[in-house]
C-alpha positions, 0 to 999 in steps of 0.5 A: 873618486879612488878612479879620479886620484888614480888619474890625477897622481898617476898612482895606481890602486893598491898604492893610494893608501902608501901615498896618504900615509906618505903625505901625512907623515912628511907634512906632519913632519915638516909642520914639527919644524916650521912651527918652531923655526921662528922661535930659532929665528928669534933667539938667533938675534938675540945671540948676534952674528959672531955667535952664530959663526960659532953655533954653525960649528957646533952644529956640525960638530953635532952631526959628527957625534950623531952619524955614529950613534945612528949607524949604532942603533941602525945596525942593531934595531929593524926598521920598525923600530929604528925610526919611532925610536928617533923620532921619540928621542926628539919628541923627549927633546923637545918636552925638555926644552918646555921646562928650560930652554938655552938658546944656543943649545936649542939653536943648535939642536934644531939645526940637527933635528931639521935634517937629520929627521928630514934625512930619515923620512926619504931613507923610509920612502927610498925603502918602501918605494922602487925607482919607477914608483918615486918617479911617479909618486915622489911629486905628491909625497913632497907636497905633503911637506910643502904644505906642512911647511906652509901649516908650521908658520900660521900656527906659530903666528897664531900661538907664539908662546915658545913652550906652547909652540915646542909643546905643539910640535912634540905632538905633530913630531909623535903624529909621524909615528902612527903613519911609519907604523901604517906604512910599515904595515903596507910595505910587509903586504908589498914588499919591493922585489929582491930586498931582504926583510925589512924586520932585520936590522941593517947590521954593519960597522956604525961608521958603514955609511961614512965609508961607503958615500967617500968610497963608492962613485955613485955616493961620491958624486951625490955627495959633489951634487950636495956640495954644488947646491949648498956652495951655489945656495951661499954664492946666491945668498951673498949676492942677495945681501948685497943687492938688497941693501942697496936696492931696499933700503927701508928694513920693513919693506924688506920683509915684506919682500922676503915673505912675497917670495917666500910666499910664491915660492911656497905656492908654485912648488905646491902646484908643480908637485902635485901636477907635473912632477910625475909628468916631467919625470917621464918626460926628462927621465932622471939625468933632466930632472937632476940637470934642470936646476944646474942649468938654470943656475948657469943661466941665472948666474951669468944674467946676474952677474951682467945684470946685478939688479934686484929683478933678476935677483929675485926672478932667478932666486924664485926659479931657483928655489921652486926648481930645487923644491918641486923637481930636483930634490924629489929626484935626488931623493929617488937615486938612494931607492937603487942603493943596498938598504944599508946605504939607504940609511946609513950612507944617506944620513951621513950625506944629508947631515955632515957632507951638507953641513960641512959643505954649507960651512966651507962654503960661507969662507970660500963664496964670500965675495965671488962673482956671479960668473965664477958661481956660474963656472960651479954650475957647469961643473954641477950640471956634469955631476946631475948627468952622470947621476941621471946614466947611473940611475938609468930608468925610473920605470920600476926595473929596480930588481934589476938596476941595483945589481948592475949599480952593485957592481959598477961600485 
């Protein structure tokens, strides 16, 4: 079995324990979120569209407030204490919600929770695995999240009581701390070359992440890449609203359509993550992996602009989402394996929270009513950013110790 797993997953024998713990960690993490997502969506229906606009702004404000706090903690706590402390904070929040649930507060909290805990997860992964390992292993690790994204809604469907779901989510999130400690032990026995001791705090200022993200060409390009993704996701969403509204007038049929699409996307994503990611990474390299979805978006938006039909929308939407979750997302996370540790946590947290949510909010105003052809033009710029980042990444072969100093000189 061990020999079969190493061949099937393209993992070295000594990497299998870490791969299993990372898979379990991401599974538990996304399960804890997707258990709560139906609760948030039900509350959002009650609040109404006008309230949601205010809540999106409140979410961005909460992100801006949280980033300096996390930067302060990261400067003073070692990795082995930082992550359990952050997750324990959210567990306590969940238990507090079982006593009193305010719809507006919970909506903002869950929107912050989702991006923050996933960002910290990938920071930890980029701290443990080097670039070569990321190319081979990140697909399997991401598959753990896909399984969690399937398991969470199933649990919520079986146990629809919101307070019970809060407790279950808290238990799932608390279980991730066991995985963190196991991965930390593995990392101590398999340290990355030229890395400082993981037991030492990161140091630096509380705003170092924001400063690095906005001054480093490499990190600034990641910001641009993520902004393009958020903007085009919003553009596609507006296209979807118009096309589905006209093509499927029955609300129940719309629900069935979206459910079928989600099932298809999750199934295809999981298959590619487990069976094909590492092979695609070796075949395409970092530039090809990062540029795959932008190039698909150029063609897809052009197709949608010329033929705005339900068939074109579904085909493009499924391919784009599968490409993002199975290929682009893991490849984008691998970019942080070649930056210094402080930026893996602080700058990455700023990019994944403030930049992402800020781009989300801004795109909602700028891309309402924008044509699919204009979105295709944005995708061309997105492709250029992907090629730039892939060129800076240089290698997926594991020579992370050499690539990091080179990147630092380029910065």
